Chimera marker file (.cmm) of the C-alpha trace (Angstrom):
<marker_set name="trace">
<marker id="1" x="-27.067" y="27.799" z="-33.853" r="1" g="1" b="0" radius="0.5"/>
<marker id="2" x="-26.691" y="31.145" z="-32.084" r="1" g="1" b="0" radius="0.5"/>
<marker id="3" x="-23.477" y="32.840" z="-31.076" r="1" g="1" b="0" radius="0.5"/>
<marker id="4" x="-23.334" y="34.606" z="-27.676" r="1" g="1" b="0" radius="0.5"/>
<marker id="5" x="-20.893" y="37.481" z="-27.349" r="1" g="1" b="0" radius="0.5"/>
<marker id="6" x="-19.203" y="37.856" z="-23.979" r="1" g="1" b="0" radius="0.5"/>
<marker id="7" x="-18.594" y="41.547" z="-24.665" r="1" g="1" b="0" radius="0.5"/>
<marker id="8" x="-22.091" y="42.590" z="-25.720" r="1" g="1" b="0" radius="0.5"/>
<marker id="9" x="-24.074" y="39.846" z="-23.940" r="1" g="1" b="0" radius="0.5"/>
<marker id="10" x="-26.201" y="39.436" z="-27.074" r="1" g="1" b="0" radius="0.5"/>
<marker id="11" x="-26.892" y="36.566" z="-29.418" r="1" g="1" b="0" radius="0.5"/>
<marker id="12" x="-25.958" y="36.667" z="-33.107" r="1" g="1" b="0" radius="0.5"/>
<marker id="13" x="-26.915" y="34.465" z="-36.043" r="1" g="1" b="0" radius="0.5"/>
<marker id="14" x="-23.406" y="34.264" z="-37.500" r="1" g="1" b="0" radius="0.5"/>
<marker id="15" x="-19.827" y="34.559" z="-36.327" r="1" g="1" b="0" radius="0.5"/>
<marker id="16" x="-19.302" y="37.473" z="-38.716" r="1" g="1" b="0" radius="0.5"/>
<marker id="17" x="-22.187" y="39.394" z="-37.137" r="1" g="1" b="0" radius="0.5"/>
<marker id="18" x="-20.778" y="38.695" z="-33.696" r="1" g="1" b="0" radius="0.5"/>
<marker id="19" x="-17.281" y="39.855" z="-34.652" r="1" g="1" b="0" radius="0.5"/>
<marker id="20" x="-18.633" y="43.009" z="-36.295" r="1" g="1" b="0" radius="0.5"/>
<marker id="21" x="-20.720" y="43.816" z="-33.217" r="1" g="1" b="0" radius="0.5"/>
<marker id="22" x="-17.757" y="43.215" z="-30.900" r="1" g="1" b="0" radius="0.5"/>
<marker id="23" x="-15.573" y="45.452" z="-33.066" r="1" g="1" b="0" radius="0.5"/>
<marker id="24" x="-18.193" y="48.217" z="-32.903" r="1" g="1" b="0" radius="0.5"/>
<marker id="25" x="-18.483" y="47.666" z="-29.152" r="1" g="1" b="0" radius="0.5"/>
<marker id="26" x="-14.694" y="47.942" z="-28.704" r="1" g="1" b="0" radius="0.5"/>
<marker id="27" x="-14.603" y="51.142" z="-30.770" r="1" g="1" b="0" radius="0.5"/>
<marker id="28" x="-17.431" y="52.664" z="-28.722" r="1" g="1" b="0" radius="0.5"/>
<marker id="29" x="-15.660" y="51.738" z="-25.477" r="1" g="1" b="0" radius="0.5"/>
<marker id="30" x="-12.376" y="53.224" z="-26.722" r="1" g="1" b="0" radius="0.5"/>
<marker id="31" x="-14.210" y="56.425" z="-27.678" r="1" g="1" b="0" radius="0.5"/>
<marker id="32" x="-15.834" y="56.643" z="-24.224" r="1" g="1" b="0" radius="0.5"/>
<marker id="33" x="-12.465" y="56.085" z="-22.553" r="1" g="1" b="0" radius="0.5"/>
<marker id="34" x="-10.792" y="58.785" z="-24.683" r="1" g="1" b="0" radius="0.5"/>
<marker id="35" x="-13.574" y="61.258" z="-23.891" r="1" g="1" b="0" radius="0.5"/>
<marker id="36" x="-13.303" y="60.477" z="-20.167" r="1" g="1" b="0" radius="0.5"/>
<marker id="37" x="-9.531" y="60.980" z="-20.243" r="1" g="1" b="0" radius="0.5"/>
<marker id="38" x="-9.938" y="64.275" z="-22.087" r="1" g="1" b="0" radius="0.5"/>
<marker id="39" x="-12.545" y="65.423" z="-19.565" r="1" g="1" b="0" radius="0.5"/>
<marker id="40" x="-10.274" y="64.477" z="-16.655" r="1" g="1" b="0" radius="0.5"/>
<marker id="41" x="-7.350" y="66.359" z="-18.203" r="1" g="1" b="0" radius="0.5"/>
<marker id="42" x="-9.509" y="69.447" z="-18.747" r="1" g="1" b="0" radius="0.5"/>
<marker id="43" x="-10.830" y="69.215" z="-15.193" r="1" g="1" b="0" radius="0.5"/>
<marker id="44" x="-7.317" y="68.972" z="-13.767" r="1" g="1" b="0" radius="0.5"/>
<marker id="45" x="-6.125" y="71.925" z="-15.856" r="1" g="1" b="0" radius="0.5"/>
<marker id="46" x="-9.045" y="74.101" z="-14.781" r="1" g="1" b="0" radius="0.5"/>
<marker id="47" x="-8.645" y="73.073" z="-11.141" r="1" g="1" b="0" radius="0.5"/>
<marker id="48" x="-5.007" y="74.175" z="-11.333" r="1" g="1" b="0" radius="0.5"/>
<marker id="49" x="-6.130" y="77.535" z="-12.753" r="1" g="1" b="0" radius="0.5"/>
<marker id="50" x="-8.551" y="78.010" z="-9.845" r="1" g="1" b="0" radius="0.5"/>
<marker id="51" x="-5.880" y="77.094" z="-7.291" r="1" g="1" b="0" radius="0.5"/>
<marker id="52" x="-3.408" y="79.497" z="-8.925" r="1" g="1" b="0" radius="0.5"/>
<marker id="53" x="-5.965" y="82.331" z="-8.900" r="1" g="1" b="0" radius="0.5"/>
<marker id="54" x="-6.752" y="81.609" z="-5.237" r="1" g="1" b="0" radius="0.5"/>
<marker id="55" x="-3.062" y="81.723" z="-4.312" r="1" g="1" b="0" radius="0.5"/>
<marker id="56" x="-2.646" y="84.967" z="-6.245" r="1" g="1" b="0" radius="0.5"/>
<marker id="57" x="-5.612" y="86.489" z="-4.403" r="1" g="1" b="0" radius="0.5"/>
<marker id="58" x="-4.105" y="85.469" z="-1.054" r="1" g="1" b="0" radius="0.5"/>
<marker id="59" x="-0.760" y="86.971" z="-2.052" r="1" g="1" b="0" radius="0.5"/>
<marker id="60" x="-2.487" y="90.193" z="-3.137" r="1" g="1" b="0" radius="0.5"/>
<marker id="61" x="-4.363" y="90.336" z="0.175" r="1" g="1" b="0" radius="0.5"/>
<marker id="62" x="-1.106" y="89.827" z="2.119" r="1" g="1" b="0" radius="0.5"/>
<marker id="63" x="0.489" y="92.658" z="0.115" r="1" g="1" b="0" radius="0.5"/>
<marker id="64" x="-2.530" y="94.866" z="0.848" r="1" g="1" b="0" radius="0.5"/>
<marker id="65" x="-2.245" y="94.098" z="4.570" r="1" g="1" b="0" radius="0.5"/>
<marker id="66" x="1.471" y="94.928" z="4.618" r="1" g="1" b="0" radius="0.5"/>
<marker id="67" x="0.824" y="98.265" z="2.919" r="1" g="1" b="0" radius="0.5"/>
<marker id="68" x="-2.157" y="99.040" z="5.157" r="1" g="1" b="0" radius="0.5"/>
<marker id="69" x="-0.295" y="98.153" z="8.349" r="1" g="1" b="0" radius="0.5"/>
<marker id="70" x="2.671" y="100.328" z="7.318" r="1" g="1" b="0" radius="0.5"/>
<marker id="71" x="0.337" y="103.232" z="6.505" r="1" g="1" b="0" radius="0.5"/>
<marker id="72" x="-1.486" y="102.929" z="9.837" r="1" g="1" b="0" radius="0.5"/>
<marker id="73" x="1.820" y="102.696" z="11.695" r="1" g="1" b="0" radius="0.5"/>
<marker id="74" x="3.057" y="105.877" z="10.034" r="1" g="1" b="0" radius="0.5"/>
<marker id="75" x="-0.154" y="107.923" z="10.029" r="1" g="1" b="0" radius="0.5"/>
<marker id="76" x="-2.352" y="106.362" z="12.744" r="1" g="1" b="0" radius="0.5"/>
<marker id="77" x="-5.348" y="105.453" z="10.615" r="1" g="1" b="0" radius="0.5"/>
<marker id="78" x="-6.561" y="104.936" z="7.086" r="1" g="1" b="0" radius="0.5"/>
<marker id="79" x="-9.852" y="106.038" z="5.583" r="1" g="1" b="0" radius="0.5"/>
<marker id="80" x="-11.234" y="104.903" z="2.261" r="1" g="1" b="0" radius="0.5"/>
<marker id="81" x="-14.720" y="104.998" z="0.790" r="1" g="1" b="0" radius="0.5"/>
<marker id="82" x="-15.770" y="101.564" z="-0.390" r="1" g="1" b="0" radius="0.5"/>
<marker id="83" x="-18.856" y="101.022" z="-2.512" r="1" g="1" b="0" radius="0.5"/>
<marker id="84" x="-20.814" y="97.801" z="-2.320" r="1" g="1" b="0" radius="0.5"/>
<marker id="85" x="-21.216" y="95.558" z="-5.304" r="1" g="1" b="0" radius="0.5"/>
<marker id="86" x="-19.967" y="92.415" z="-6.948" r="1" g="1" b="0" radius="0.5"/>
<marker id="87" x="-16.517" y="93.815" z="-7.631" r="1" g="1" b="0" radius="0.5"/>
<marker id="88" x="-15.912" y="94.931" z="-4.060" r="1" g="1" b="0" radius="0.5"/>
<marker id="89" x="-13.287" y="92.591" z="-2.591" r="1" g="1" b="0" radius="0.5"/>
<marker id="90" x="-13.902" y="93.946" z="0.905" r="1" g="1" b="0" radius="0.5"/>
<marker id="91" x="-17.499" y="92.778" z="0.984" r="1" g="1" b="0" radius="0.5"/>
<marker id="92" x="-16.428" y="89.338" z="2.233" r="1" g="1" b="0" radius="0.5"/>
<marker id="93" x="-19.678" y="88.444" z="3.924" r="1" g="1" b="0" radius="0.5"/>
<marker id="94" x="-21.787" y="88.771" z="0.799" r="1" g="1" b="0" radius="0.5"/>
<marker id="95" x="-19.195" y="86.848" z="-1.249" r="1" g="1" b="0" radius="0.5"/>
<marker id="96" x="-19.140" y="84.076" z="1.344" r="1" g="1" b="0" radius="0.5"/>
<marker id="97" x="-22.923" y="84.052" z="1.583" r="1" g="1" b="0" radius="0.5"/>
<marker id="98" x="-23.411" y="83.993" z="-2.207" r="1" g="1" b="0" radius="0.5"/>
<marker id="99" x="-20.766" y="81.318" z="-2.788" r="1" g="1" b="0" radius="0.5"/>
<marker id="100" x="-22.159" y="79.142" z="-0.005" r="1" g="1" b="0" radius="0.5"/>
<marker id="101" x="-25.614" y="78.968" z="-1.556" r="1" g="1" b="0" radius="0.5"/>
<marker id="102" x="-24.601" y="78.431" z="-5.197" r="1" g="1" b="0" radius="0.5"/>
<marker id="103" x="-25.847" y="75.202" z="-6.654" r="1" g="1" b="0" radius="0.5"/>
<link id1="1" id2="2" r="1" g="1" b="0" radius="0.2"/>
<link id1="2" id2="3" r="1" g="1" b="0" radius="0.2"/>
<link id1="3" id2="4" r="1" g="1" b="0" radius="0.2"/>
<link id1="4" id2="5" r="1" g="1" b="0" radius="0.2"/>
<link id1="5" id2="6" r="1" g="1" b="0" radius="0.2"/>
<link id1="6" id2="7" r="1" g="1" b="0" radius="0.2"/>
<link id1="7" id2="8" r="1" g="1" b="0" radius="0.2"/>
<link id1="8" id2="9" r="1" g="1" b="0" radius="0.2"/>
<link id1="9" id2="10" r="1" g="1" b="0" radius="0.2"/>
<link id1="10" id2="11" r="1" g="1" b="0" radius="0.2"/>
<link id1="11" id2="12" r="1" g="1" b="0" radius="0.2"/>
<link id1="12" id2="13" r="1" g="1" b="0" radius="0.2"/>
<link id1="13" id2="14" r="1" g="1" b="0" radius="0.2"/>
<link id1="14" id2="15" r="1" g="1" b="0" radius="0.2"/>
<link id1="15" id2="16" r="1" g="1" b="0" radius="0.2"/>
<link id1="16" id2="17" r="1" g="1" b="0" radius="0.2"/>
<link id1="17" id2="18" r="1" g="1" b="0" radius="0.2"/>
<link id1="18" id2="19" r="1" g="1" b="0" radius="0.2"/>
<link id1="19" id2="20" r="1" g="1" b="0" radius="0.2"/>
<link id1="20" id2="21" r="1" g="1" b="0" radius="0.2"/>
<link id1="21" id2="22" r="1" g="1" b="0" radius="0.2"/>
<link id1="22" id2="23" r="1" g="1" b="0" radius="0.2"/>
<link id1="23" id2="24" r="1" g="1" b="0" radius="0.2"/>
<link id1="24" id2="25" r="1" g="1" b="0" radius="0.2"/>
<link id1="25" id2="26" r="1" g="1" b="0" radius="0.2"/>
<link id1="26" id2="27" r="1" g="1" b="0" radius="0.2"/>
<link id1="27" id2="28" r="1" g="1" b="0" radius="0.2"/>
<link id1="28" id2="29" r="1" g="1" b="0" radius="0.2"/>
<link id1="29" id2="30" r="1" g="1" b="0" radius="0.2"/>
<link id1="30" id2="31" r="1" g="1" b="0" radius="0.2"/>
<link id1="31" id2="32" r="1" g="1" b="0" radius="0.2"/>
<link id1="32" id2="33" r="1" g="1" b="0" radius="0.2"/>
<link id1="33" id2="34" r="1" g="1" b="0" radius="0.2"/>
<link id1="34" id2="35" r="1" g="1" b="0" radius="0.2"/>
<link id1="35" id2="36" r="1" g="1" b="0" radius="0.2"/>
<link id1="36" id2="37" r="1" g="1" b="0" radius="0.2"/>
<link id1="37" id2="38" r="1" g="1" b="0" radius="0.2"/>
<link id1="38" id2="39" r="1" g="1" b="0" radius="0.2"/>
<link id1="39" id2="40" r="1" g="1" b="0" radius="0.2"/>
<link id1="40" id2="41" r="1" g="1" b="0" radius="0.2"/>
<link id1="41" id2="42" r="1" g="1" b="0" radius="0.2"/>
<link id1="42" id2="43" r="1" g="1" b="0" radius="0.2"/>
<link id1="43" id2="44" r="1" g="1" b="0" radius="0.2"/>
<link id1="44" id2="45" r="1" g="1" b="0" radius="0.2"/>
<link id1="45" id2="46" r="1" g="1" b="0" radius="0.2"/>
<link id1="46" id2="47" r="1" g="1" b="0" radius="0.2"/>
<link id1="47" id2="48" r="1" g="1" b="0" radius="0.2"/>
<link id1="48" id2="49" r="1" g="1" b="0" radius="0.2"/>
<link id1="49" id2="50" r="1" g="1" b="0" radius="0.2"/>
<link id1="50" id2="51" r="1" g="1" b="0" radius="0.2"/>
<link id1="51" id2="52" r="1" g="1" b="0" radius="0.2"/>
<link id1="52" id2="53" r="1" g="1" b="0" radius="0.2"/>
<link id1="53" id2="54" r="1" g="1" b="0" radius="0.2"/>
<link id1="54" id2="55" r="1" g="1" b="0" radius="0.2"/>
<link id1="55" id2="56" r="1" g="1" b="0" radius="0.2"/>
<link id1="56" id2="57" r="1" g="1" b="0" radius="0.2"/>
<link id1="57" id2="58" r="1" g="1" b="0" radius="0.2"/>
<link id1="58" id2="59" r="1" g="1" b="0" radius="0.2"/>
<link id1="59" id2="60" r="1" g="1" b="0" radius="0.2"/>
<link id1="60" id2="61" r="1" g="1" b="0" radius="0.2"/>
<link id1="61" id2="62" r="1" g="1" b="0" radius="0.2"/>
<link id1="62" id2="63" r="1" g="1" b="0" radius="0.2"/>
<link id1="63" id2="64" r="1" g="1" b="0" radius="0.2"/>
<link id1="64" id2="65" r="1" g="1" b="0" radius="0.2"/>
<link id1="65" id2="66" r="1" g="1" b="0" radius="0.2"/>
<link id1="66" id2="67" r="1" g="1" b="0" radius="0.2"/>
<link id1="67" id2="68" r="1" g="1" b="0" radius="0.2"/>
<link id1="68" id2="69" r="1" g="1" b="0" radius="0.2"/>
<link id1="69" id2="70" r="1" g="1" b="0" radius="0.2"/>
<link id1="70" id2="71" r="1" g="1" b="0" radius="0.2"/>
<link id1="71" id2="72" r="1" g="1" b="0" radius="0.2"/>
<link id1="72" id2="73" r="1" g="1" b="0" radius="0.2"/>
<link id1="73" id2="74" r="1" g="1" b="0" radius="0.2"/>
<link id1="74" id2="75" r="1" g="1" b="0" radius="0.2"/>
<link id1="75" id2="76" r="1" g="1" b="0" radius="0.2"/>
<link id1="76" id2="77" r="1" g="1" b="0" radius="0.2"/>
<link id1="77" id2="78" r="1" g="1" b="0" radius="0.2"/>
<link id1="78" id2="79" r="1" g="1" b="0" radius="0.2"/>
<link id1="79" id2="80" r="1" g="1" b="0" radius="0.2"/>
<link id1="80" id2="81" r="1" g="1" b="0" radius="0.2"/>
<link id1="81" id2="82" r="1" g="1" b="0" radius="0.2"/>
<link id1="82" id2="83" r="1" g="1" b="0" radius="0.2"/>
<link id1="83" id2="84" r="1" g="1" b="0" radius="0.2"/>
<link id1="84" id2="85" r="1" g="1" b="0" radius="0.2"/>
<link id1="85" id2="86" r="1" g="1" b="0" radius="0.2"/>
<link id1="86" id2="87" r="1" g="1" b="0" radius="0.2"/>
<link id1="87" id2="88" r="1" g="1" b="0" radius="0.2"/>
<link id1="88" id2="89" r="1" g="1" b="0" radius="0.2"/>
<link id1="89" id2="90" r="1" g="1" b="0" radius="0.2"/>
<link id1="90" id2="91" r="1" g="1" b="0" radius="0.2"/>
<link id1="91" id2="92" r="1" g="1" b="0" radius="0.2"/>
<link id1="92" id2="93" r="1" g="1" b="0" radius="0.2"/>
<link id1="93" id2="94" r="1" g="1" b="0" radius="0.2"/>
<link id1="94" id2="95" r="1" g="1" b="0" radius="0.2"/>
<link id1="95" id2="96" r="1" g="1" b="0" radius="0.2"/>
<link id1="96" id2="97" r="1" g="1" b="0" radius="0.2"/>
<link id1="97" id2="98" r="1" g="1" b="0" radius="0.2"/>
<link id1="98" id2="99" r="1" g="1" b="0" radius="0.2"/>
<link id1="99" id2="100" r="1" g="1" b="0" radius="0.2"/>
<link id1="100" id2="101" r="1" g="1" b="0" radius="0.2"/>
<link id1="101" id2="102" r="1" g="1" b="0" radius="0.2"/>
<link id1="102" id2="103" r="1" g="1" b="0" radius="0.2"/>
</marker_set>
């Protein structure tokens, strides 16, 4: 006589073998579920960090625009030397271009 497990879809010679295999299967499934939940929690936390940083960058840009507009209103123009590079926040095109083609 062979025992078929509904959980593992395998045949076993004894009931004890079947129960042991099902217990191992349940433990493996519980471990996978816990890992998936941990991954989802980490993903959500990191997504919140990205959203917060984005909002902070928008707020900083708004503050910059307020200061720039006030300066231009008072003095007519504003001149600043800006160097290109990765840390240049005013080089929007290259940031957009580089971010668009990241894989």
